[in-house]
ZANU-434478 format. One record per residue: x, y, z of N, C-alpha, C in turn; residue in three letters. Coordinates in steps of 0.02 Angstrom, whole numbers, padded with zeros to 5 digits, always signed. Each point is the difference from the previous one (the first is absolute). Layout:
BEGIN
XYZXYZXYZala
...
***
This chain:
BEGIN
+05158+03584+02981-00060+00005+00058+00004+00063+00021met
-00064+00044+00011-00021+00057+00031-00003-00004+00065tyr
+00041+00044+00033-00025+00014+00075-00056+00031+00002arg
-00071-00030+00048-00065+00004+00006-00026+00047+00066thr
-00026+00050-00016-00037+00040+00069-00063+00006-00030leu
-00032-00001+00053-00083-00007+00006-00033+00055+00063ile
-00019+00055-00034-00021+00072+00046-00083+00014-00014tyr
-00048+00024+00028-00056+00032-00023+00009+00033-00049asp
+00046+00067+00005+00005+00052-00046+00070+00006-00011val
+00015+00014-00064+00075+00025-00029-00016+00055-00031ala
+00050+00062+00029+00004+00053-00018+00073+00014-00031val
-00002+00013-00058+00054+00017-00048+00026+00077+00000val
+00039+00025+00027+00025+00069+00005+00003+00030+00050gly
+00074+00017+00038+00003+00021+00052-00007+00082+00036gly
-00025+00044-00059+00004+00081+00008-00063+00011+00046gly
-00027+00065-00003-00059+00025+00049-00062-00047-00017ala
-00023-00018-00041-00052-00056-00020+00005-00052+00031ala
+00057-00033-00027+00004-00075+00031+00028+00003+00074gly
+00025+00043+00031-00007+00008+00063-00054-00004+00036ile
-00035+00033-00028-00069+00023+00045-00048-00067-00022ala
+00020-00038-00051-00062-00052-00029+00031-00071+00039ala
+00046+00007+00021+00032-00061+00036-00021+00003+00055ala
+00020+00073+00056-00017-00009+00064-00092+00008+00006leu
-00029+00026-00055-00069+00000+00028-00039-00070-00018ser
+00026-00033-00039-00038-00084-00027+00030-00014+00068ser
+00072-00014+00024+00009-00031+00062-00042+00034+00062ser
-00019+00043-00001-00050+00009+00044-00072-00011+00004asp
-00008-00027-00050-00071-00028-00008+00003-00082+00017thr
+00064-00019+00017+00009-00063+00020+00025-00062-00055gly
-00003+00026-00058+00036-00037-00057+00074-00001+00001ala
+00007-00068-00008+00095-00008-00009+00026+00025-00058lys
+00036+00039+00002+00015+00053-00058+00083+00000-00005thr
+00026+00017-00059+00056-00006-00019+00031+00056-00064ile
+00023+00028+00017+00048+00080-00040+00049-00012-00043leu
+00005-00008-00065+00074-00015-00049+00012+00069-00023val
+00060+00014+00023+00025+00053-00031+00076-00007-00029glu
+00008+00026-00061+00060-00020-00035+00069+00047+00020arg
-00019+00069+00022+00047+00029+00041+00035-00029+00063glu
+00045+00044+00016+00025-00033+00059-00032+00048+00071ser
-00041+00040-00015-00035+00035+00050-00072+00008-00008ala
-00046+00013+00032-00054+00019-00003-00009+00074-00012leu
-00060+00039-00008-00008+00064-00019-00012+00016-00047gly
+00014-00034-00066-00021+00009-00072+00055+00063-00027gly
-00033+00043-00045+00040+00032-00025+00027+00077+00063gln
-00030-00005+00059-00003+00054+00042+00098-00020+00027gly
-00016-00059-00008+00064-00027+00030+00057-00013-00054val
-00013-00047-00045+00047-00017-00053+00021+00055-00045asn
-00055+00030-00019+00016+00061-00042+00013+00073+00033ser
-00006+00008+00062+00006+00044+00046-00058+00047-00025gln
-00061-00001-00017-00051+00042+00002-00014+00019+00075val
+00034+00031+00013-00004+00007+00078-00055+00046+00031ala
-00056-00004-00021-00051+00049+00012-00069-00060+00014ala
-00032+00027+00033-00086-00029-00005-00043+00052-00008tyr
-00027-00020-00062-00060+00049-00019-00061-00034+00001cys
-00058+00034+00001-00055-00022-00008-00050-00028+00091gly
+00056+00022+00048-00024-00005+00060-00059+00052+00024phe
+00010+00053-00028-00028+00052+00016-00045+00030-00052tyr
-00046+00037+00017-00042+00051-00057+00052+00050-00021thr
-00006+00028-00059+00027+00066-00005-00033+00067+00024arg
+00033+00042+00009-00009+00068+00025+00041+00018+00057gly
-00030+00041+00045+00037+00044+00049-00018-00026+00056lys
-00053-00023+00001-00011-00048+00069-00027-00060-00032lys
+00058-00052-00004-00002-00063-00023-00032-00054+00041pro
-00040-00050-00029-00056-00052+00047+00051-00064-00011glu
+00005-00036+00039+00032-00066-00020-00041-00036-00016lys
-00014-00045-00058-00026-00038-00035+00025-00078+00023val
+00045-00016+00029+00032-00078+00008+00004-00015+00048val
-00043-00053+00025-00004-00027+00063+00045-00062-00007gly
-00022-00039+00063+00025-00093-00015+00070-00003+00009gly
+00025-00032-00044+00075-00012+00006+00046+00041-00025ile
-00032+00032-00048+00051+00087-00015-00009+00049+00078gly
-00035-00006+00027-00004+00047+00058+00046-00046+00060asp
+00004-00038-00003+00045-00043+00034+00058+00006-00006leu
+00027-00010-00072+00065+00019-00024+00029+00060+00025ile
-00067+00060-00020+00028+00068+00012+00028+00002+00097leu
-00051-00031+00013+00023+00006+00068+00068-00031+00030asn
+00028-00061-00044+00052-00012+00019+00079+00038-00031lys
-00033+00041-00046+00043+00043-00030+00009+00061+00041met
-00041+00013+00031-00009+00074+00065+00054-00030+00055ser
+00001-00071+00022+00025-00029+00053+00070+00005-00016lys
+00022-00017-00065+00081+00001-00016+00012+00075-00005ala
-00029+00055+00010+00022+00051-00006-00007+00041-00072gly
-00050-00026-00038-00019+00033-00064-00059+00062+00006met
+00001+00051-00036-00057+00039+00003-00048-00021-00045asp
-00058-00002+00040-00072-00039-00060-00044+00063+00010ile
+00018+00063+00010-00031+00047+00009-00032+00024-00064thr
-00061+00002-00019-00011+00022-00087+00029+00063+00010pro
+00031+00022-00086+00024+00055-00009-00026+00015-00084his
-00046+00057+00020-00004-00016-00087+00036+00050-00050pro
+00018-00023-00056+00050+00022-00028-00029+00072-00026ser
+00066+00050-00006-00016+00067-00032-00023+00002-00068ser
+00044-00049-00036-00011-00006-00062-00051-00018-00023ser
-00039-00067+00026-00058-00030-00035-00058-00018+00047thr
+00015+00041+00070-00053-00018+00046+00006-00084+00031gly
+00016-00048-00044-00004-00061+00028+00036+00000+00050asn
-00019-00082+00048+00033-00015+00064+00022-00056-00025val
+00086+00018+00042+00024-00079-00008+00044-00008+00061ser
+00016-00052+00038+00036-00010+00042+00063-00037-00014ile
+00052+00029+00019+00085-00021-00014+00022-00056+00043lys
+00029-00047-00025+00032-00057+00050+00069-00017-00024phe
+00026-00044+00052+00067-00009+00004+00003-00080-00044asp
+00021-00011-00053-00007-00070-00022+00023-00031+00029pro
+00071-00013+00032+00026-00043+00024-00028-00019+00064glu
-00035+00037+00049-00046+00003+00058-00052-00044-00021ile
-00035+00023-00057-00056-00044-00002+00016-00061-00026met
+00059-00033-00013+00007-00067-00040+00001-00035+00086lys
+00007+00031+00058-00004-00042+00056-00063+00008+00025thr
-00025+00035-00004-00068+00010+00022-00057-00051-00016ile
+00026-00005-00070-00052-00051-00038+00028-00082+00017phe
+00080-00004+00015+00020-00062+00014-00023-00018+00071asp
-00014+00050+00046-00016-00022+00068-00086-00009+00006asp
-00027+00040-00055-00080-00022-00003-00012-00076-00027met
+00038-00026-00029-00001-00056-00033+00021-00045+00050phe
+00053+00008+00031+00024-00058+00045-00047-00004+00049val
-00042+00056+00022-00043-00012+00059-00077-00019-00019gln
+00000-00009-00062-00067-00017-00026+00009-00088-00008ser
-00069-00004-00030+00003-00076-00018-00006-00023-00078asn
+00036+00063-00042-00001-00011-00076+00087-00028-00007val
-00012-00042-00049+00064-00047-00015+00023+00059-00056gln
+00072+00006-00009+00022+00072-00017+00066-00062-00058leu
-00003+00011-00075+00049-00009-00038+00036+00043-00044leu
+00040+00037+00016+00054+00041-00019+00043-00034-00063leu
+00014+00041-00055+00048-00037-00045-00014-00051-00026his
-00091+00016-00021-00026-00059-00026-00045+00021-00073thr
-00008-00036-00037-00023+00039-00068-00048-00061-00036ser
-00071+00024+00005-00044-00042-00037+00011-00009-00078val
+00010-00060-00028+00015+00002-00060-00054-00048-00056val
-00043-00024+00040-00083-00037-00039-00045+00000+00047glu
-00055-00005-00017-00055-00003+00036-00027-00077-00038val
-00055-00029+00049-00033-00058-00038-00067+00016+00033lys
-00054-00005-00058-00058-00008+00015-00053-00043-00033lys
-00058-00016+00027-00052-00036-00039-00040+00047-00012glu
-00028-00004-00061-00047+00054-00024+00012+00063+00019lys
-00049+00024+00060+00014+00056+00027+00008+00002+00049ser
+00041-00041+00018+00025+00003+00093+00059-00012-00007his
+00046+00040+00031+00081+00007+00013-00014-00060+00057leu
+00051-00056-00012+00018-00044+00051+00077+00019+00050lys
+00054+00019-00060+00063+00009+00037+00046+00045-00035ser
+00036+00021+00038+00068+00037-00031+00068-00039+00000leu
+00026-00009-00059+00068-00022+00001+00054+00050-00003ile
+00041+00001+00052+00055+00051+00032+00055-00015-00013cys
+00049+00029-00004+00093-00015-00015+00008+00049+00055ser
+00059-00044+00044+00043+00031+00034+00070-00013-00018asp
+00067-00005+00037+00054-00017-00016+00014-00076+00018asp
-00055-00030+00015-00008-00078+00022-00029-00026-00054glu
-00033+00029-00034-00047-00017-00067-00067+00001+00005gly
-00038-00027-00004-00069-00001-00020-00045-00019+00063leu
-00062+00026+00008-00040+00002+00051-00069+00008-00013leu
-00050-00042+00026-00071+00013-00019-00031+00021+00062glu
-00039+00068+00006-00054+00012+00034-00078+00008-00013ile
-00016-00057+00023-00076-00024-00009-00038+00041+00062arg
-00053+00047-00033-00039+00033+00044-00078-00012-00024ala
-00045+00040+00037-00078-00011-00016-00008+00065-00035lys
+00043+00070+00019-00027+00044-00034+00078+00036-00015thr
-00003+00068-00045+00070+00022-00010-00013+00058-00010phe
+00050+00055+00036-00002+00053-00027+00065+00040-00037ile
-00039+00027-00060+00076+00019-00038+00001+00081+00023asp
+00065+00002+00045+00013+00070+00010+00074+00022-00028ala
+00015-00030-00055+00065+00011-00013+00026+00057-00040ser
-00074+00053-00019+00023+00065-00019-00012-00012-00089gly
+00049-00041-00019-00004-00028-00082-00060-00041-00013asn
-00046-00027+00035-00052-00054-00019+00036-00047-00023gly
+00059-00027+00029+00046-00064-00021-00052-00059+00023asn
-00024-00022+00041-00046-00063+00001-00085+00015-00050ile
-00018+00053-00010-00035-00010-00039+00011-00010-00076ile
+00052+00024-00024+00038-00010-00075-00001-00072-00003lys
+00033-00028+00056+00030-00074+00012-00060-00047+00002leu
-00074+00034+00004-00058-00034+00010-00021-00007-00073ala
+00015+00047-00048-00023+00000-00055-00061+00050-00010gly
+00008+00044+00061-00082+00051-00006+00029+00069-00054leu
-00058+00032-00007+00025+00055-00042+00002+00059+00042lys
+00055+00061-00011+00024+00032+00034-00008+00064-00035thr
+00009+00066+00023-00009+00070-00031+00071+00014+00008asn
+00024+00040-00049+00054+00034+00010-00009+00080-00037trp
+00013+00044+00048+00013+00071-00020-00081+00024-00009gly
+00016+00074-00032-00058+00038-00031-00041-00039-00027asp
-00077+00028-00011-00037-00045-00039+00002+00021-00067glu
+00031+00043-00016-00001+00031-00087+00074+00004-00013asn
+00058-00003+00045+00062+00008-00028+00027-00063+00037thr
-00015-00039+00046+00026-00056+00001+00073+00003+00049his
+00008+00064+00015+00061+00006+00025+00009+00009+00069leu
+00025-00030+00053+00007+00000+00062+00037+00063+00034val
-00010+00019+00074+00041+00047+00015+00074-00020+00012gln
+00051+00058-00010+00051-00012-00001+00026-00040+00070gln
+00054-00028-00012+00034-00040+00061+00061+00051+00023ala
+00007+00007+00046+00063+00040+00027+00058-00027+00055ser
+00052+00012+00005+00062-00015+00040+00019+00062+00053leu
-00025-00022+00064+00008+00033+00057+00081+00004+00009val
+00028+00071+00016+00052-00006+00033+00008+00051+00046phe
+00056-00005+00048-00005+00023+00068+00055+00045-00022arg
+00005+00060+00038+00055+00055+00020-00002+00011+00081ile
+00048+00025+00017+00012+00013+00055+00049+00079+00009asp
+00001+00037+00043+00039+00049-00006-00041+00066-00027asn
-00060-00007+00019-00057+00045-00032-00029+00054+00049ile
-00040+00058-00032-00018+00042+00073-00041-00036+00029pro
-00025+00018+00066-00052-00039+00041-00054+00053-00015ala
-00024+00012-00047-00061+00036-00012-00028-00044-00060arg
-00086+00030-00014-00036-00030-00058+00047+00028-00072glu
+00016-00058-00041+00020+00008-00073-00054+00011-00048ile
-00025+00056-00023-00081-00010-00029+00019-00027-00069ser
-00066-00017-00037+00006-00029-00072+00015+00055-00052met
-00022+00065+00021+00021+00055-00031+00092+00004-00005thr
+00029-00012+00058+00078+00014-00008+00018-00052-00031glu
-00013-00074+00009+00020-00048-00044-00012+00015-00079ile
-00056+00022-00021-00008-00003-00071+00040+00075-00024glu
+00014+00041+00027+00035+00052-00011+00067-00023-00007asn
+00025-00038+00032+00090-00029+00006-00013-00051-00056ala
-00037-00048-00018-00006-00039-00069+00026+00062-00052ile
-00062+00054-00005+00014+00026-00035+00059+00045-00046lys
+00039+00001+00081+00075+00041-00017+00048-00046-00026lys
-00029-00072+00031+00059-00052-00022-00005-00013-00069gly
-00060-00005-00032-00019-00005-00063+00048+00048-00046lys
-00002+00061+00028+00027+00063-00044+00081-00002-00005lys
+00016-00049+00064+00070-00012-00003+00019-00066-00022asp
-00044-00034-00037+00001-00058-00032+00023-00055+00037his
-00026-00003+00063+00004-00047+00028-00040-00075-00033ile
+00020-00050-00013-00026-00048-00033-00052-00030+00057pro
-00049-00039-00040-00043-00053+00027-00053+00032+00047tyr
-00019+00056-00015-00051+00041+00060-00060+00000-00054leu
-00046-00056-00005-00060-00016-00022-00065+00056+00041asn
-00006-00019+00056-00047+00026+00030+00016+00052+00054lys
-00062+00059+00011+00020+00059+00021-00035+00007+00066glu
-00047-00038+00025-00035-00008+00049+00015-00064+00046lys
+00012+00014+00064+00014-00051+00047-00013+00024+00080gly
+00012-00042+00041-00013+00027+00073+00067-00039+00038val
+00018+00030+00050+00045-00004+00056-00026-00045+00039phe
+00002-00057+00015-00030-00043+00058+00038+00022+00073ile
-00010+00050+00036+00030+00019+00045-00058+00041+00052lys
+00021-00010+00069-00019+00054+00057+00035+00067-00013asn
-00036+00061+00025+00039+00056-00001+00059-00007+00032asp
+00012-00029+00055+00056+00003+00045+00048-00051-00011lys
+00000-00036-00059+00035-00067-00022+00068+00055-00050asp
+00050-00034+00002+00065+00032-00046+00014-00054-00034thr
-00040-00052-00018+00007-00054-00054-00084-00014-00029asn
+00005-00033-00062-00076+00005-00018+00001-00051-00076gly
-00050-00030-00012-00013-00037-00066-00033+00033-00049phe
+00044+00006-00059-00024+00022-00063-00026-00044-00047leu
-00064+00020-00029-00037-00045-00038+00011+00012-00083thr
+00044+00052-00012-00013+00006-00078+00007-00038-00041leu
+00065-00042-00012+00018-00044-00058-00061-00045-00018pro
-00008+00006-00064-00071-00023-00012+00003-00028-00075ser
-00028-00072-00009-00011-00028-00073-00051-00014-00017val
-00019-00019-00061-00057-00035-00017+00004-00073-00007asp
-00047-00022+00040+00017-00088+00004-00040-00019-00052leu
+00028-00038-00040-00020-00023-00064-00038-00086+00020glu
+00023-00029+00053-00021-00064+00015+00032-00019+00062ser
-00011-00063+00030+00029-00016+00055+00054-00062-00007leu
+00010-00007-00059+00058-00042-00035+00065+00015+00050ser
+00055-00042+00010+00063+00005+00010+00043+00038-00038gly
-00009+00021-00076+00027+00026-00057-00041+00077+00026gln
-00037+00003+00015-00034+00063-00003+00016+00038+00070ala
+00000-00042+00043+00021+00042+00068+00084+00002+00008leu
+00030-00040-00017+00070+00009-00015+00018+00083-00039thr
-00025+00006-00061+00000+00054-00033-00024+00060+00047lys
-00045-00023+00034-00029+00058+00052+00047+00017+00050ala
+00023-00037+00028+00046+00012+00056+00073+00030-00025glu
+00020-00008-00044+00066+00023-00040-00026+00086-00023ile
-00052+00001-00013-00022+00072-00009-00002+00040+00065ser
-00038-00038+00040-00019+00040+00059+00073+00025+00030leu
+00043-00051+00002+00071+00024+00047+00037+00053-00032arg
-00008+00002-00066+00041+00064-00061-00034+00047+00048lys
-00070+00015+00001-00036+00062+00018+00018+00016+00066gln
+00004-00052+00035+00015+00020+00083+00051+00044+00015val
+00058-00021-00035+00045+00047+00016+00013+00076-00039tyr
-00028+00006-00056-00037+00077-00020-00042+00028+00048ser
-00043-00036+00013-00041+00044+00063+00022+00014+00059tyr
+00055-00044+00007+00031+00014+00084+00047+00077-00030phe
+00031+00006-00062+00033+00047-00008-00028+00056+00001leu
-00070-00006-00028-00049+00067-00005-00027+00015+00070val
-00006-00027+00048-00007+00023+00066+00051+00021+00036ile
+00065-00023-00013+00064+00009+00037+00017+00070-00029lys
-00018+00008-00056+00035+00064-00027-00045+00069-00002lys
-00078-00029-00016-00056+00070-00011-00043+00006+00072tyr
+00009-00035+00038-00043+00012+00059+00025+00012+00073ile
-00024+00060+00020+00030+00041+00052+00018-00054+00059asp
+00076+00007+00014+00022-00044+00064+00002-00073-00015gly
-00004-00014-00065+00027-00072-00015+00057-00010-00014cys
+00058+00063-00007+00059-00005-00028+00036-00064+00031ala
-00003-00027+00068+00042-00058+00022-00064-00062-00007lys
-00038-00002-00023-00047-00065+00000+00047-00053-00031ala
-00023-00058+00032+00037-00071-00022-00049-00046-00030thr
+00024-00023-00052-00053-00051-00026+00024-00086+00040leu
-00058-00018+00028+00016-00069+00053-00025-00041-00044ile
-00053-00008-00031-00016-00071-00039-00064+00000-00028asn
-00018-00040-00061-00052+00003-00037-00043-00076+00014ser
-00059+00004-00012-00032-00054+00011-00009-00038+00065gly
+00026-00070-00002+00031-00029-00044-00037-00022-00080pro
-00062+00015-00004-00037-00030-00035-00043+00058-00013lys
-00018+00011-00095-00054+00030-00010-00069+00003+00030leu
-00030+00047+00005-00071-00003+00032-00054+00007-00055gly
-00057-00052-00005-00048-00017-00048-00052+00039+00023ile
-00030+00060-00034-00070+00031+00029-00053-00045-00026arg
+00004-00018-00059-00053-00036-00039+00038-00069-00043glu
-00042-00038+00005+00010-00048-00058-00074-00050-00010ser
+00008-00060+00007-00065-00044-00008-00052+00012+00049arg
-00061+00009-00016-00064+00016+00047-00043-00061-00023arg
-00022-00039+00048-00050-00042+00009-00076+00017-00037met
-00033-00054-00031-00060+00014+00001-00050-00034+00059val
-00037+00048+00027-00038-00032+00062-00057-00001-00034gly
-00049-00018+00062-00076-00010-00017-00029+00077+00007glu
+00040+00047+00027-00030+00070-00005+00069+00056-00017val
-00003+00044-00039+00051+00043-00024-00001+00071+00029thr
+00040+00022+00054-00010+00074+00028+00028+00026-00055leu
-00024+00064-00013+00026+00047-00069+00011+00065+00037ile
+00045+00025-00040+00021+00079+00028-00059+00053+00000gly
-00061-00007-00030-00039+00046+00019-00028+00000+00061lys
-00002-00066+00027-00034-00001+00076+00045+00021+00041asp
+00076-00016-00016+00027+00022+00056+00004+00080+00003ile
-00004+00030-00052+00016+00074+00002-00063+00039+00022leu
-00065-00051-00002-00066+00013+00017-00019-00006+00072asn
+00049-00029+00035-00005-00030+00063-00047-00045+00005thr
-00025-00042-00053-00045-00049+00023-00009-00049+00057val
-00073+00017+00046+00012-00053+00050-00035-00054-00021lys
+00013-00069+00021-00056-00065-00013+00005-00044+00064arg
-00058-00047-00013-00033-00038+00048+00069-00043+00029thr
+00025-00027-00063+00056-00053-00008+00059+00026+00008asp
+00018+00035+00043+00057+00035+00014+00034-00052+00052ser
+00069-00001-00041+00064-00026+00053+00038+00034+00025ile
-00007+00064-00006+00056+00063+00013-00010+00053-00035gly
+00057+00059+00007+00013+00060-00010+00053+00013-00047arg
-00032+00028-00079+00061+00021-00035-00008+00068+00016ala
+00066+00060+00019+00005+00054+00014+00057+00019-00047ala
+00043-00023-00023+00035+00023-00036-00009+00035-00066trp
+00022+00060-00009-00034+00042-00073+00030-00035-00059ser
-00029-00017-00050+00049-00055-00054+00061+00039-00010pro
+00065-00021-00007+00040+00035-00014+00051-00058-00066glu
+00001+00041-00071+00009-00040-00041+00076+00022-00042ile
+00048-00043+00010+00050+00001-00026+00009-00012-00072his
-00018+00042-00051-00003-00029-00079+00055-00016-00037his
-00033-00013-00035+00078-00038-00053+00024+00044-00031ala
-00008+00067-00002+00021+00057-00025+00039+00044+00055asp
+00021-00028+00060+00030+00025+00045-00052+00063+00027asn
-00050+00008-00011-00044+00048+00028-00014-00037+00073arg
-00027+00034+00039-00030-00025+00073-00044+00051+00010leu
-00059-00037-00004-00094+00025+00012-00007-00015+00063glu
-00034+00059+00032-00052-00027+00064-00070+00012-00015tyr
-00036-00033+00025-00081-00009-00025-00024+00000+00087lys
-00014+00067+00002-00005+00012+00094-00081-00032+00006his
+00002-00032+00052-00066-00021+00037-00011+00065+00037met
-00063+00010+00026-00020+00051+00047+00041-00006+00073pro
+00011+00037+00041+00025+00002+00070-00037-00041+00035asp
+00033-00029+00052-00038-00039+00060-00036-00040-00027asn
+00007-00047-00075-00052-00028-00016+00024-00062-00025asp
-00037-00060-00021+00031-00059-00013-00050-00042-00053tyr
+00016-00041-00040-00036-00053-00023+00007-00075+00032ala
-00080-00043-00030+00008-00055+00037+00032-00061-00041ser
+00048-00031+00007+00020-00045-00026-00050-00075-00002ile
-00019-00013-00071-00052-00057+00008+00014-00059+00012pro
-00031-00047+00042+00017-00067+00023+00017-00051-00082phe
-00018+00006-00046-00002-00034-00052+00080+00016-00059gly
+00035+00071+00027+00052+00007-00047+00046-00027+00046ser
+00008-00045+00056+00033-00050+00013-00001-00073-00013leu
-00051-00014-00024-00016-00089-00028+00013+00006-00066arg
+00055-00040-00013-00010-00030-00069-00041-00029-00055ala
-00030+00023-00046-00040-00020-00048+00019-00078-00028ala
-00042-00044-00006+00027-00066-00026+00047-00052+00041asn
+00012+00021+00062+00038-00048+00057-00032+00016+00060ile
-00037-00051+00029-00038+00008+00039+00019+00006+00073asp
+00086-00027-00013+00020+00023+00080+00083+00028+00003asn
-00009+00062-00054+00055+00048-00016-00008+00087+00026leu
+00013+00010+00051+00001+00082+00013+00062+00027-00015trp
-00009+00063-00026+00056+00049-00009-00006+00082+00060gly
+00066+00009-00010+00003+00041+00057+00054+00052-00015ala
-00011+00062+00028+00058+00049-00035-00014+00028-00068gly
+00064+00027-00035-00018+00029-00056-00027-00022-00059arg
-00001-00078+00008-00038-00032-00062-00073-00024+00010leu
-00018+00040+00055-00103-00019-00004-00017+00023-00062ile
-00067-00008+00000-00038+00000-00050-00026+00069-00009ser
+00046+00035-00051-00011+00078-00006+00025+00022-00068val
-00024+00071-00030+00006+00024-00041+00065+00044+00022asp
+00043+00043-00070+00053+00021-00003-00002+00056+00047his
-00040+00040+00003+00003+00063+00045-00023-00034+00057ile
-00035-00038+00043-00031-00020+00054+00074-00030+00048ala
+00042-00043-00062+00072-00029+00024+00055+00049+00033gln
-00020+00059-00047+00038+00055+00043-00004+00017+00060ala
-00063-00026+00038-00006+00018+00057+00000-00048+00035ser
-00021-00068-00002-00008-00063+00049+00081-00017-00007ile
+00046+00013-00030+00060-00036-00008+00054+00021+00058arg
-00020+00062+00041+00030+00023+00042+00017-00054+00074val
+00041+00001+00044+00010-00057+00046-00063+00007+00037met
-00007+00063+00025-00048-00003+00066-00050-00036-00039gly
-00038+00031-00039-00040-00068-00042+00001-00054-00010thr
+00054-00018-00020+00023-00079-00002-00012-00017+00064cys
+00008+00020+00058-00012-00032+00067-00053-00026+00008tyr
-00075+00040-00033-00066+00001-00011-00004-00054-00021ile
+00004+00005-00083-00013-00061-00030+00034-00063+00023thr
+00054-00002+00027+00032-00063+00013-00035-00041+00055gly
-00023+00046+00057-00037-00027+00064-00072-00010-00018gln
-00032+00031-00047-00067-00024-00023+00015-00079-00037ala
+00040+00004-00059+00026-00060-00021+00009-00065+00038ala
+00045+00018+00058+00021-00053+00049-00061-00024+00033gly
-00038+00059+00024-00074-00027+00032-00044-00043-00040val
-00011+00015-00066-00029-00020-00025+00010-00089-00028ala
+00060+00017-00018+00049-00091-00009-00009-00032+00049ala
+00014+00019+00067-00003-00039+00062-00072-00039+00013gly
-00048+00061-00004-00070-00022+00005-00019-00063-00053ile
+00025+00007-00056-00030-00041-00060+00048-00061+00005gln
+00058+00008+00027+00035-00065+00025-00033-00043+00047ser
-00038+00032+00048-00020-00028+00060-00081-00026-00018ile
-00021+00034-00016-00075-00019-00028-00028-00017-00046phe
+00043+00007-00040+00003-00032-00078-00040+00063-00041gly
-00035+00039+00028-00007+00063-00041-00018+00075+00029ser
+00000+00042+00003+00011+00079-00008-00057+00041-00029val
-00016+00049+00052-00038+00048-00020+00024+00079+00024asp
-00010+00048-00039+00015+00063+00016-00027+00019+00075val
-00054-00034+00036-00013+00034+00047+00037-00046+00068gly
+00019-00044-00015+00053-00041+00047+00067+00034+00004lys
+00015+00029-00079+00069+00020+00001-00007+00060+00043val
-00056+00031+00001+00013+00062+00025-00014+00014+00095gln
-00041-00048+00017-00003-00020+00063+00064-00024+00023gln
+00046-00028-00028+00056-00024+00026+00067+00063+00001glu
-00013+00034-00067+00055+00055+00012-00029+00043+00039leu
-00057+00019+00023-00005+00033+00049+00017-00006+00086leu
-00009-00082+00009+00044-00031+00050+00070+00020-00003ser
+00034-00005-00074+00055+00008+00011+00029+00085-00001gln
-00046+00047+00009+00006+00071+00015+00015+00027-00068lys
-00016-00030-00056+00003+00039-00074-00045+00064+00004ala
+00009+00038-00045-00067+00048-00009-00030-00011-00072leu
-00072-00003+00000-00029-00015-00057-00027+00063-00023leu
***
């Protein structure tokens, strides 16, 4: 017999999108639960050590903030914890990211949820969904005590991989519309005892080319970024990459093994060929690969890359997308399609609402977008935006039985979001 829990809103996935979704849903007055299969909140920022928030600011020399609400609250908590949240445009790309310490972020998120009214379940995976026609009824979950059923009025898939959408039997999209290849997945690794300065993309690329000439194996990708502040003597490197075939255990096992081989080769390249890195030490990798793109939801509206690049503004906006599409192609190429400086595109309300299920919302990198738009909205700063909007929509729907964009926008503004 299942253990049974009953809530207004059930959120699956505890990354940036799920965190924002659960907290904002609770703020509407909805009784909310968040289910996460890992041991800590923070998604790939924590569990894959992608230790930089992108998408909080526009591109350019004078960046402007585009994330308010819960994302802004988290930045403030980071600042109080001693992290530098000042926007620093990259000399290589002009894009703005904010570096963070994954270990400190764990405790920040823990404290936020302990102090909230949200029920949090870590170490809990969803294995099945129950539905009647076009209406979700419950989630069947598994933990080490067995199975439990979570019943709710509305649901949010913030799993990153569209797991609830797939279990519900809904159509999803995968990869580029022509090739059907997704962006590469990467395994971040941490290096200590490196120079307290910026290590540019050009330095990294030149070092890898030297390593290839010296026949160091497993050096597939040449362009990568050190995630570090200039004053730091440690950093996270995003170079080891693979083409992701599927989300099966077999495919992910193959990917993890390949990536771990690459980690040590890239470490040797940094240590041997970049000035000041001779005493560098490899601290750790992962602990799991970071996935940039996988399943995408089919929603009532699809945001396309052309609208991102042309910074189209909409009356049904629930937030601002400001990260220039950054595409990690399956052939190891890294491509930036830059948006205009100090500008952004609107994210439409309908891109969060699943087609063909009346009480399911999407948040984060899986929302209804095309391949190019996904390369913009997938970053964590923007995931806080779509998560907060999905949480508000689901909360309102669970309380009143229906929801429209006007009510969502009004509530988002009261939660200090930026539309």
